[in-house]
C-alpha positions in Angstrom: -41.2 3.5 -14.1 -41.9 6.9 -12.9 -40.3 9.4 -10.7 -41.4 12.9 -9.1 -38.8 15.5 -9.0 -40.8 16.0 -5.4 -39.3 12.9 -4.3 -35.9 13.1 -4.9 -33.7 12.8 -1.9 -30.8 13.9 -2.9 -29.3 17.0 -4.5 -26.9 14.8 -5.9 -29.7 12.3 -8.1 -31.4 15.6 -9.1 -28.2 16.6 -11.0 -27.4 13.2 -11.5 -30.7 13.6 -13.8 -31.2 16.8 -15.1 -27.4 16.0 -16.5 -28.2 12.3 -17.9 -26.3 10.1 -15.7 -27.6 6.4 -16.5 -29.4 6.1 -13.5 -28.2 2.1 -12.5 -24.6 4.7 -12.0 -26.4 5.3 -8.9 -26.8 3.0 -5.8 -29.6 3.0 -3.8 -27.3 3.9 -0.7 -25.9 7.0 -2.9 -29.6 8.5 -3.3 -30.6 8.4 0.8 -27.6 10.6 1.7 -26.1 13.2 0.2 -22.6 13.1 -1.0 -20.4 16.7 0.2 -17.7 17.7 -3.3 -14.2 17.6 -1.8 -11.3 19.6 -2.4 -9.5 16.5 -1.2 -8.7 12.8 -1.6 -6.9 10.7 1.1 -6.0 7.0 0.5 -5.8 6.6 3.9 -7.8 8.9 6.9 -7.8 12.8 6.7 -6.2 15.2 4.1 -3.5 17.0 5.9 -4.5 20.7 4.3 -8.2 21.9 5.2 -10.4 23.3 1.6 -9.3 26.8 2.7 -5.6 25.7 2.9 -3.5 28.6 1.5 -0.5 26.8 0.1 1.8 23.3 1.2 4.1 23.3 4.9 7.5 22.4 1.9 6.8 25.7 -0.2 8.5 29.3 0.6 4.8 31.5 -0.1 7.1 34.0 -0.3 9.1 32.2 -3.3 10.9 35.2 -5.4 10.0 34.6 -9.6 12.6 34.5 -11.9 16.3 33.5 -13.4 17.3 30.4 -15.2 17.1 26.6 -13.9 19.8 24.9 -15.6 20.5 20.9 -16.3 22.5 18.6 -17.9 21.4 14.7 -18.7 22.5 12.1 -20.7 21.5 10.9 -23.9 18.3 12.1 -26.2 15.2 12.1 -27.2 12.7 12.2 -30.0 9.7 13.2 -28.7 7.5 15.9 -26.4 4.9 13.1 -26.1 5.9 11.4 -22.1 3.2 8.7 -21.9 3.6 6.4 -25.0 5.8 3.5 -25.4 7.9 4.9 -28.7 10.3 7.1 -29.2 12.6 8.8 -25.7 10.9 11.9 -24.6 12.9 15.6 -23.8 13.6 15.7 -20.0 11.2 18.0 -18.5 8.3 17.0 -20.9 6.0 16.8 -17.6 6.4 20.3 -16.9 4.0 21.1 -20.1 1.0 19.3 -18.7 -1.7 19.8 -15.8 -3.8 16.5 -14.1 -6.6 16.1 -12.6 -5.2 16.4 -8.9 -1.8 17.7 -7.2 -0.2 15.3 -5.0 1.5 16.7 -1.9 4.9 15.2 -0.8 4.7 15.3 2.5 1.8 12.7 3.2 1.9 9.6 1.7 -1.3 9.6 -0.3 -3.1 12.6 -0.7 -4.2 14.6 -4.3 -5.5 17.7 -3.8 -7.5 20.0 -6.6 -5.8 21.2 -9.6 -7.8 20.9 -13.2 -10.3 19.4 -11.4 -11.6 21.3 -8.3 -14.0 19.0 -6.3 -14.6 15.6 -6.6 -17.7 13.5 -5.7 -16.9 10.6 -3.9 -19.3 7.5 -4.2 -19.3 6.3 -0.3 -19.6 2.9 -1.5 -15.8 4.0 -4.1 -18.5 2.4 -7.4 -17.9 5.7 -9.0 -16.4 8.7 -8.7 -17.0 12.7 -10.5 -14.8 15.8 -11.0 -15.3 19.1 -11.8 -13.7 21.0 -13.9 -12.3 24.6 -12.4 -13.9 26.7 -14.4 -10.6 29.1 -14.8 -8.7 25.8 -16.5 -7.3 26.6 -19.8 -5.6 25.2 -22.5 -2.3 27.4 -23.4 -4.0 28.5 -27.2 -7.4 30.0 -24.5 -9.3 26.7 -25.1 -11.2 26.1 -22.1 -10.9 22.9 -20.7 -13.9 21.2 -20.4 -15.3 16.9 -19.6 -15.1 16.1 -22.8 -10.9 16.6 -22.6 -10.6 14.7 -19.6 -13.3 11.8 -21.7 -11.3 12.2 -24.4 -7.5 11.9 -22.5 -8.8 9.3 -20.6 -9.7 6.6 -23.4 -6.4 8.4 -26.1 -4.6 6.8 -22.5 -6.0 3.4 -22.7 -5.7 2.7 -26.7 -3.1 4.5 -27.8 -0.5 5.5 -24.1 2.0 2.8 -22.8 1.4 -0.6 -21.7 1.3 1.2 -17.9 -1.9 3.4 -18.5 -4.2 0.3 -20.1 -2.7 -1.9 -17.4 -3.6 1.4 -14.5 -7.3 2.0 -16.0 -8.4 -1.9 -16.2 -11.4 -1.0 -13.5 -13.0 1.7 -14.8 -16.2 0.5 -16.7 -17.3 3.4 -18.4 -16.9 7.3 -18.6 -19.5 9.4 -19.2 -20.0 13.6 -19.6 -22.8 14.7 -17.7 -21.9 18.3 -18.4 -19.6 21.1 -19.2 -17.8 20.7 -16.2 -18.5 17.6 -14.9 -16.8 13.3 -16.4 -17.9 10.7 -14.1 -16.1 7.9 -14.4 -17.9 4.0 -13.1 -16.3 1.6 -11.7 -16.0 -2.2 -12.5 -15.9 -3.0 -9.0 -15.6 -1.1 -5.6 -12.2 -3.1 -4.3 -10.0 -0.6 -6.0 -9.8 2.0 -3.0 -7.3 3.7 -5.1 -8.9 4.5 -8.1 -10.2 7.8 -7.6 -6.3 8.6 -6.9 -5.6 7.3 -10.2 -7.2 9.5 -12.3 -6.1 12.4 -10.1 -3.1 11.8 -12.1 -4.5 11.6 -15.3 -3.0 14.2 -17.9 -5.7 16.5 -19.6 -5.3 16.2 -23.1 -7.1 19.0 -25.6 -9.5 17.2 -28.0 -9.4 20.1 -30.3 -5.9 19.5 -30.9 -4.9 15.1 -30.6 -8.2 13.9 -32.1 -6.7 14.9 -35.6 -3.3 13.7 -34.8 -1.4 9.8 -34.0 -0.7 10.4 -29.8 1.4 7.1 -30.3 4.4 7.7 -33.1 6.7 10.4 -31.4 7.3 13.4 -32.4 8.8 17.5 -32.0 5.8 19.6 -32.6 5.0 21.4 -29.7 2.0 19.8 -28.7 -1.4 22.7 -27.5 -1.1 21.8 -23.4 -2.3 23.2 -20.2 1.0 22.9 -17.3 3.0 26.1 -15.6 5.9 25.6 -18.7 5.7 24.9 -22.5 9.3 24.9 -24.9 10.2 27.7 -26.4 13.4 26.3 -27.8 14.0 22.7 -29.2 17.9 22.0 -30.4 16.8 18.1 -31.4 18.5 15.8 -29.2 20.7 18.4 -28.0 18.9 20.7 -25.4 15.0 22.2 -25.0 14.7 24.9 -23.1 10.9 25.9 -21.2 9.3 28.9 -20.6 7.5 30.0 -17.3 3.6 30.4 -19.5 3.4 34.1 -17.4 -0.8 34.1 -17.8 -0.9 30.1 -16.1 -4.1 29.7 -15.3 -4.0 27.8 -12.2 -0.6 30.1 -10.4 -2.7 31.0 -7.5 -4.4 28.2 -6.8 -3.5 26.7 -2.9 -1.0 23.6 -4.4 1.4 26.3 -7.0 1.6 28.6 -4.4 5.5 28.8 -3.8 6.1 26.8 -7.2 7.2 27.4 -10.6 9.1 30.0 -10.0 11.9 30.2 -12.4 11.4 32.1 -15.4 12.9 29.1 -18.0 13.9 25.9 -17.5 16.8 24.2 -19.6 18.0 20.5 -19.9 21.4 20.6 -21.4 21.8 16.7 -23.3 25.2 15.1 -22.9 27.2 12.3 -24.5 28.0 10.6 -20.8 27.7 10.6 -16.9 32.2 12.0 -17.2 31.3 14.7 -19.8 27.8 15.5 -17.6 30.3 15.8 -14.7 33.1 18.0 -16.2 30.3 20.2 -17.6 29.2 21.0 -13.9 32.5 21.8 -13.3 32.3 24.3 -15.8 29.8 26.1 -14.9 27.7 24.6 -18.4 24.5 24.5 -15.8 23.6 24.8 -12.1 22.4 21.7 -10.9 23.5 17.6 -10.6 21.6 15.1 -7.6 24.6 12.8 -7.1 24.2 9.3 -7.2 27.2 7.8 -6.9 29.3 8.5 -3.9 32.6 8.8 -5.8 31.4 11.5 -7.2 30.9 13.6 -4.5 34.3 12.5 -2.5 36.5 12.1 -5.3 35.8 13.7 -8.6 34.1 16.9 -7.3 36.7 19.7 -7.9 36.6 22.0 -4.5 38.7 24.9 -6.7 36.1 24.3 -9.9 32.7 24.4 -7.3 34.0 27.9 -6.0 35.3 29.3 -9.0 31.3 28.7 -10.5 30.0 29.4 -7.4 28.9 25.5 -6.4 27.9 24.9 -3.7 26.9 20.6 -2.3 23.1 20.0 0.2 22.5 16.9 1.0 18.6 16.5 1.9 17.0 13.7 3.7 14.9 11.1 1.1 11.9 9.1 3.1 11.1 7.1 -0.4 11.9 3.5 -1.0 15.2 3.9 -3.6 16.5 0.5 -3.7 19.0 -0.1 -6.8 18.6 -3.8 -7.4 20.2 -6.6 -9.6 16.9 -7.7 -11.5 17.2 -10.8 -13.5 15.4 -11.3 -16.7 13.5 -14.6 -15.2 12.3 -14.8 -19.0 15.7 -16.0 -19.8 16.0 -20.2 -20.1 19.2 -19.9 -17.9 17.5 -17.2 -15.1 14.5 -19.7 -15.1 15.9 -21.0 -12.5 15.3 -19.3 -8.2 19.0 -21.8 -7.5 20.7 -19.7 -10.2 19.8 -17.1 -9.4 20.2 -16.9 -5.9 24.2 -19.0 -6.6 24.6 -15.0 -8.5 23.8 -13.5 -5.7 26.7 -14.6 -3.9 29.3 -13.1 -6.3 28.1 -9.6 -4.6 30.8 -8.6 -2.4 28.7 -5.6 -1.0 31.0 -4.7 1.8 34.4 -4.4 -0.2 31.9 -2.3 -3.0 31.4 0.1 -0.3 34.1 0.5 1.3 36.9 0.7 -1.9 34.1 2.5 -4.5 31.8 3.6 -2.8 32.9 5.8 0.1 30.7 3.7 2.5 28.2 6.1 2.2 25.9 3.1 1.4 23.3 1.4 2.8 22.9 -2.5 2.1 19.2 -3.1 1.1 17.6 -5.7 1.8 14.1 -5.3 0.2 12.8 -3.5 -2.2 11.6 -1.1 0.1 14.6 -0.8 1.2 14.9 1.8 4.5 11.4 2.5 5.1 8.3 0.7 6.9 7.1 -0.7 4.1 10.7 -3.5 3.6 10.2 -6.8 4.7 13.3 -6.5 7.7 12.7 -9.1 9.8 10.6 -12.5 10.8 7.4 -11.8 9.3 4.1 -11.0 11.6 1.5 -13.3 12.1 -0.4 -11.2 9.8 1.9 -12.2 7.3 2.6 -15.8 8.2 -1.1 -15.9 7.4 -1.1 -14.6 4.1 2.1 -16.6 3.1 0.7 -20.0 4.3 -2.0 -19.3 1.6 1.1 -20.2 -0.9 3.7 -22.5 0.3 4.3 -23.9 -3.1 5.8 -20.7 -4.2 8.0 -19.1 -1.6 10.3 -21.9 0.5 8.9 -22.9 3.6 12.0 -20.8 5.7 9.9 -17.8 3.9 7.5 -18.3 6.8 9.5 -17.9 9.7 13.1 -16.4 8.9 15.2 -13.4 8.1 15.3 -12.7 4.0 19.8 -12.1 4.1 21.1 -11.0 0.3 23.0 -13.7 -0.8 26.6 -13.4 0.7 25.7 -10.7 3.2 25.7 -14.0 6.0 27.9 -12.2 8.6 31.5 -13.6 8.3 31.3 -15.9 5.5 33.7 -15.8 3.4 35.1 -15.9 0.2 35.4 -19.8 -0.1 32.5 -19.7 1.9 30.6 -18.1 -0.9 32.1 -19.9 -4.0 31.3 -22.8 -1.9 27.4 -22.5 -1.3 26.7 -20.9 -5.2 28.5 -24.0 -6.6 25.8 -26.5 -4.1 22.8 -24.2 -5.7 24.1 -24.5 -8.9 25.0 -28.2 -8.7 21.3 -28.9 -7.0 19.9 -27.4 -10.8 22.3 -29.9 -12.7 25.2 -27.7 -13.2 28.8 -28.7 -12.9 31.6 -27.9 -14.0 34.1 -29.6 -17.1 37.1 -27.7 -18.2 36.9 -25.3 -15.6 33.4 -24.1 -16.8 29.4 -24.9 -15.3 28.3 -26.9 -18.3 24.3 -28.1 -17.8 23.4 -31.7 -18.9 23.2 -30.4 -22.7 26.8 -29.2 -22.3 25.8 -25.8 -22.6 27.8 -23.4 -20.4 26.1 -20.9 -18.3 27.4 -17.4 -19.8 24.8 -14.5 -18.6 25.4 -10.6 -19.7 24.8 -7.8 -17.9 23.2 -4.8 -19.5 24.1 -1.7 -18.0 23.7 2.4 -19.5 26.6 4.0 -17.8 30.7 3.4 -18.2 30.9 4.4 -14.5 29.1 1.2 -14.1 31.1 -1.0 -15.7 34.0 -0.9 -12.2 30.7 -1.9 -10.0 31.1 -5.5 -12.4 34.5 -6.5 -13.3 35.1 -7.6 -9.6 32.1 -9.9 -9.6 32.9 -10.8 -13.6 36.2 -12.4 -12.0 34.4 -13.6 -9.2 32.0 -15.3 -11.5 34.3 -16.5 -13.1 36.1 -18.4 -10.6 32.9 -20.1 -10.5 32.7 -21.5 -14.5 30.5 -18.9 -14.8 30.9 -16.2 -17.2 29.6 -12.4 -17.2 29.8 -10.5 -20.1 29.4 -7.0 -19.4 27.4 -4.6 -22.2 27.1 -0.8 -22.0 25.1 0.5 -24.6 23.9 4.3 -25.2 20.8 5.6 -23.4 17.9 4.8 -26.4 18.8 1.5 -27.2 19.2 0.9 -23.4 15.6 1.3 -22.7 14.4 -0.7 -26.0 16.3 -3.1 -25.3 14.5 -3.3 -21.8 10.7 -2.4 -22.7 11.4 -5.1 -25.7 12.9 -7.5 -22.3 16.2 -8.3 -24.5 18.0 -8.1 -22.2 19.8 -11.5 -19.2 20.7 -8.8 -16.4 20.1 -4.8 -15.3 20.5 -2.2 -12.5 17.4 -1.4 -11.8 15.4 0.6 -9.4 11.5 0.4 -9.4 10.1 3.3 -9.2 8.4 3.2 -5.6 6.1 5.8 -3.2 5.3 6.1 0.2 1.8 4.0 -0.3 2.5 1.7 -2.6 -0.6 1.0 -4.9 -1.9 0.0 -7.9 0.7 -0.1 -10.1 2.6 -2.7 -8.2 0.6 -4.7 -10.3 2.4 -3.5 -13.2 5.9 -3.5 -11.7 6.0 -7.6 -10.9 1.7 -9.2 -12.0 2.1 -11.2 -15.1 -0.9 -9.7 -17.4 1.5 -8.0 -18.8 5.0 -9.4 -18.4 4.9 -10.7 -22.4 4.1 -7.3 -23.5 6.5 -4.5 -25.0 6.9 -1.9 -22.5 6.0 -4.0 -19.7 7.0 -2.5 -16.2 7.7 -6.6 -14.8 10.8 -6.1 -16.0 12.3 -9.7 -13.6 9.6 -11.3 -15.9 7.1 -12.6 -12.6 5.1 -14.2 -13.1 3.0 -16.3 -10.0 -0.4 -16.6 -8.6 0.4 -15.3 -5.3 2.1 -12.3 -6.3 -1.3 -11.1 -8.5 -3.5 -11.5 -5.5 -1.3 -9.5 -3.3 -1.3 -7.5 -6.1 -4.7 -7.1 -6.4 -5.6 -6.7 -2.5 -2.7 -4.3 -2.4 -5.1 -0.8 -3.6 -8.1 -2.9 -1.3 -6.5 -2.8 1.6 -8.9 -0.9 4.1 -6.1 0.8 6.6 -1.7 1.5 6.5 -2.1 -1.7 8.0 -3.2 -3.8 6.5 -1.5 -2.2 3.4 1.6 -3.0 5.3 1.1 -6.6 5.8 0.4 -7.0 1.8 3.3 -4.5 0.9 5.7 -7.2 3.2 4.1 -10.4 2.0 5.1 -9.5 -1.5 8.4 -8.4 -0.4 9.4 -11.4 0.9 7.9 -13.8 -2.2 10.2 -11.6 -4.4 13.1 -11.8 -2.2 13.3 -15.6 -1.4 12.5 -16.4 -4.9 15.3 -14.5 -5.7 14.2 -12.6 -9.0 16.0 -9.5 -7.6 18.9 -8.8 -5.7 18.4 -5.6 -3.0 21.9 -3.9 -4.3 22.0 -0.4 -1.2 19.8 2.8 -1.3 21.7 6.4 -0.4 20.0 8.0 2.8 19.8 11.2 1.3 19.5 13.3 -1.9 22.7 14.7 -2.8 22.9 17.9 -4.7 25.3 20.0 -5.7 24.0 23.2 -7.1 24.8 27.1 -7.6 24.7 29.1 -4.9 21.6 32.1 -5.6 19.7 28.0 -6.5 17.4 28.0 -2.6 14.8 25.3 -1.5 12.7 26.1 1.3 13.8 25.5 5.0 11.2 22.1 5.4 11.6 20.4 2.0 9.0 17.9 1.4 10.4 14.7 2.8 8.6 12.8 0.0 10.3 14.2 -3.6 13.2 16.1 -4.4 10.8 18.5 -5.2 12.2 21.1 -7.6 9.7 23.1 -8.2 10.0 24.7 -4.9 13.5 26.2 -5.4 13.4 29.5 -6.1 16.2 31.5 -7.4 18.0 34.7 -5.3 19.4 37.4 -7.4 20.9 39.9 -4.8 23.6 36.9 -4.2 
């Protein structure tokens, strides 16, 4: 085939041939039209901010630079690499790394140029190309190139965590077409989220990592390109980051008003009690509070006043349901009836009133408190989707509201116990000598794995209630490192777990609920779900053509998870509760979808 350059109809194809792109990557439709380079990508509709925007609406563009932010965390660390399944990465490790695109936290899912100055998106979603900002450089002065982008992709897929292997499975090929352009060719055009997924990839320097083992945790400070770099490390105890004064991207619109502290320090403590006491002694500057008991009972006003600490409450628009997640891989928890029966031992109203000052809201969905949650009866679109999988859900799911076990209006403790024992009897369990046993005489004995002693008080009454049903529940509290490894290894019966969701769920749902990685070490499918219906829905979610279609798919998936009782939604806190030094300030209109501390600053004149 002979092509004359004078006959080429698009600048794209001319650049493609000059840069050596393989012809199969350019579709026929692309040859007939000009593709505009974009400054941002939005999953649905147009980006909120135009090409010439100056800064995000939720920042203070005149925020002063300077000061220090010191935070406290629990546990220890032995790694500076947050992208592998081995070791425990230091808090704040993400501050060292830049990504291709930066997310705005006042839109459900839109990303703007960072390392990638411009984006070239195929109208048919068969490929995407990123153009590297010529200003982008690593901290050692080396420029960021398209070759570094390809190297990062290959390295994360080969040696990164299980999450990345699954996340990138729809990428067919990566080509460096010039020093500043990298092309990703997709296996198919269905996943509309792929360009956004690639945009969040951290970019790693090839010249640093090509002769090092990326998969091994370690404390050597890597070469990176982000706004901060470590300046002092006390392994397992403390890490301090310093703002990079000549940070290449500090004046980009996505960074104006952000990264304001000169230093960010993380101090490690043994447990939550020590952590809280350290706050009230002025040893660090800011703590988010998830436990209402701490907010109401354990913060001493005299200590707050002495160390100039104040309370702030910021509205949280993210899905953030705390659940009890059952490991259905375990033989004793493989039966939905058993999982449902256990839920009747949770008395939310009593726990919320006596332990949490009634500050929590009861969750009835994995996405509770947002439009994503499957509250109420299913819509016509949901019924159509669910009807395909009636072998994997009860008939009630098509016409009834799902209610957490035991939270039915007016249900007494006696009725909860009767209902739980009825479910267990249906599954072959019977009471002998005040203990539930199966047909083989094996008792129903389970363990709840916790990482904080503070959570034990939640399960002491649950333990007593289950004992009255003939079920033995052991409460096991371990340190954070052991907890993380046991969850990675699926070595648990039950855990308290909050699934990480955003306002626009997508490809990551397959890693949270799908069967492809369910038995792999480090799998994010904590519950061990293996359902064709879930696999199908998680495949369709990133293919949704509209927000309305996405909501129908998410809610249908939510219903299948709930009606099979893989998790028990417990509660959620509708606000971020923050205790901080009064010198720490945040914008008047903070981001609705993130507690973005990068937008805070230190006001020295207070």
